[in-house]
Structures are given as structure tokens and as C-alpha cells.
C-alpha positions in Angstrom: -26.9 28.1 -37.1 -31.0 28.4 -37.7 -30.0 30.5 -41.1 -27.8 27.1 -42.2 -28.8 26.0 -45.5 -28.3 22.9 -47.4 -29.3 22.5 -51.0 -29.2 20.8 -53.7 -31.1 23.2 -56.3 -34.1 20.8 -55.9 -34.4 20.7 -52.4 -33.0 22.8 -49.1 -32.6 21.6 -45.9 -32.6 24.1 -43.0 -33.1 23.6 -39.2 -37.1 23.1 -38.4 -39.0 26.2 -36.8 -41.8 26.6 -35.0 -43.3 28.1 -38.5 -43.1 24.4 -39.6 -45.7 23.5 -36.6 -48.8 23.6 -39.3 -47.4 22.2 -42.2 -45.7 19.1 -40.1 -49.4 18.4 -38.3 -51.1 18.2 -41.8 -48.5 16.3 -43.4 -48.5 13.2 -40.8 -49.9 10.5 -41.7 -50.3 6.9 -40.5 -46.8 6.1 -42.0 -45.0 8.7 -40.6 -46.5 7.8 -36.9 -45.9 4.4 -37.3 -42.1 4.6 -38.6 -40.7 7.7 -37.3 -43.0 9.5 -34.6 -44.1 6.9 -32.1 -47.7 8.6 -32.0 -49.8 11.1 -33.7 -48.6 14.4 -33.1 -50.2 17.3 -31.0 -49.7 21.1 -31.5 -47.9 21.2 -28.0 -46.2 18.1 -28.4 -44.5 19.2 -32.0 -43.9 23.0 -30.6 -42.1 21.2 -27.6 -40.1 19.2 -29.8 -39.0 21.9 -32.5 -38.2 24.1 -29.3 -35.9 21.3 -28.3 -34.6 21.1 -31.4 -33.6 24.8 -31.6 -32.3 24.7 -28.2 -30.0 22.0 -29.6 -28.7 23.6 -32.6 -28.1 26.6 -30.4 -25.9 24.4 -27.9 -24.5 22.6 -31.0 -25.9 19.5 -29.0 -26.2 16.3 -30.6 -29.3 16.4 -32.6 -29.4 18.1 -35.5 -33.8 18.6 -36.9 -33.9 19.9 -40.8 -37.0 20.4 -42.2 -36.8 19.2 -45.8 -37.9 22.2 -48.0 -39.0 22.0 -52.2 -40.7 24.1 -54.5 -41.8 27.8 -54.7 -42.3 29.1 -52.3 -40.8 26.0 -50.4 -43.3 23.9 -49.1 -42.4 21.7 -46.0 -42.2 18.2 -47.7 -40.8 16.6 -44.4 -38.1 16.2 -41.8 -34.6 14.6 -41.9 -32.5 14.4 -38.6 -29.1 13.8 -37.4 -28.1 12.3 -34.3 -24.6 12.6 -33.1 -24.7 10.7 -29.9 -26.9 7.8 -29.2 -26.4 4.3 -26.8 -26.3 2.0 -29.5 -23.7 4.5 -32.0 -20.0 3.8 -31.9 -17.9 7.2 -31.7 -18.0 8.5 -34.8 -21.1 7.3 -36.1 -24.1 10.0 -36.9 -28.1 8.0 -36.7 -29.6 9.6 -39.9 -33.7 9.1 -39.8 -36.0 10.7 -42.1 -40.0 11.0 -43.2 -41.8 12.6 -46.2 -45.1 13.8 -46.1 -47.4 11.8 -48.6 -47.4 14.5 -51.3 -43.9 14.1 -51.5 -43.3 10.3 -51.7 -41.8 8.5 -54.5 -39.8 11.6 -56.0 -36.4 10.9 -54.9 -36.3 14.1 -52.3 -35.7 11.7 -49.4 -32.3 10.2 -51.3 -31.9 13.8 -51.9 -31.9 14.8 -48.4 -30.0 11.7 -47.0 -27.2 13.2 -49.6 -27.3 16.6 -48.1 -27.4 15.7 -44.7 -23.9 13.0 -45.0 -22.1 16.4 -46.9 -22.6 18.1 -43.5 -22.4 15.0 -41.3 -19.3 14.3 -43.1 -18.2 18.4 -42.5 -19.0 18.3 -38.5 -16.5 15.3 -37.9 -18.7 11.9 -38.5 -17.0 9.0 -39.8 -20.0 6.8 -40.4 -23.8 7.4 -40.9 -26.5 4.9 -39.9 -29.8 4.7 -41.0 -32.2 1.8 -38.9 -34.8 1.1 -40.8 -37.6 -1.4 -39.6 -37.5 -4.5 -41.7 -41.4 -4.3 -42.8 -40.7 -0.7 -43.9 -39.3 -1.5 -47.3 -39.1 2.3 -48.6 -36.8 3.6 -46.1 -34.4 0.5 -46.8 -35.0 1.3 -50.6 -33.9 4.9 -49.8 -30.7 3.9 -47.5 -29.5 1.7 -50.7 -30.1 4.6 -53.3 -27.9 6.5 -50.8 -25.2 4.3 -50.8 -25.6 2.4 -47.5 -25.1 -0.9 -47.2 -27.0 -3.5 -45.3 -24.9 -4.9 -42.4 -27.1 -6.3 -39.6 -30.3 -6.9 -37.7 -30.3 -5.7 -34.0 -32.7 -5.4 -31.6 -33.4 -2.0 -29.7 -33.8 -2.6 -25.8 -37.5 -2.1 -26.1 -37.8 -5.0 -28.4 -37.9 -4.0 -31.9 -35.5 -5.3 -34.6 -33.7 -2.6 -36.7 -32.0 -3.4 -39.8 -28.7 -1.2 -40.1 -27.6 0.3 -43.3 -24.1 1.9 -43.1 -22.3 4.1 -45.2 -18.5 4.9 -44.6 -17.7 8.9 -45.0 -13.8 8.5 -44.7 -13.7 6.4 -47.9 -14.5 7.6 -51.3 -16.7 10.6 -51.2 -19.7 11.6 -49.9 -22.4 12.8 -52.7 -22.6 16.5 -53.1 -19.2 16.9 -51.4 
């Protein structure tokens, strides 16, 4: 599965690998730390996470983490991951989380990446995509809406954080790029 590549011609998604550690550390900023990572990355922490991601790919686990790549030669512009199982998800739902590095934001790359992983998730049997967004993160909510997701509710995590849920049904119509 390490050779899996999803592309729309402008971006390519492929599984994260250990060669991505330096680029991820260089691209991480306060927004990624706040909205996605939960804390500043360290070399050891990022390497451990990517090893975990590689194990998940090898074992067909519930986590599928991709690097978002663009340009020639391809540069790591951010990450997007799918979680096919989580305590707050119903059967058939997949959680989608994404983050781009500062120099790549505002170019539509996150929306393109969401379209690509939706197609992949539907092919893997997911019936519905869920994007959970902190209400104070309007950029991420805009990506969800541009990718065809609809706001359905505000929920509280066990830790007390509020998250707005955006959902897209993969069983009706077509998933973009499908």
C-alpha cells in the first residue's frame, strides 16, 4: 500500500513516510499546532507517528494518513488522514482531518485533497464522510463546505471541546472525481 497514489493532476496524495519528517517539522506553524496536532511536533514524535501510520497501512488499520504533495519536484504541502473507526463515529462513517503548511494555504489544495480522499473512502466502503471543525476555525469549515459537506450539528468531545460536524453522504449522487 506504500505505493498508493491518488491524484487529480494538480495534487497527489500518497502515504506519509519517514522522508516526510523534516518537511513536516519545517511546515508546522501555530495554526497546525492549534487546530490539528494538539502540540508542537518533535522529531521523535513525528517519526513515531509516521511509523504508526505505516503500521496502519501495512495492517489495513482504521487510520490512513496521506501526505498532500504538489509541484515539480513534488513538495509536501500538508497532510490529510482518514479514520474509519472512532468512538464518536457511526458504522460506515469516516472522519477526515487535514492541514496545510502556511505557504500552501489559500490555493484550493485542501479542497482538492478532501475530494480525493472522499473518492478513496467511498471505494473502501465508507458511506459517509465527517469533518469535525473547531467553531473558531472558519478556514477549515470553508474547505468542508466547498467539498460538498453540510453542517449538521455542534457536539462536545469527551474532553469538553466543541466541534462543528460537517457531513457528506457518499451513497447519493457521486463523490467528486469518482
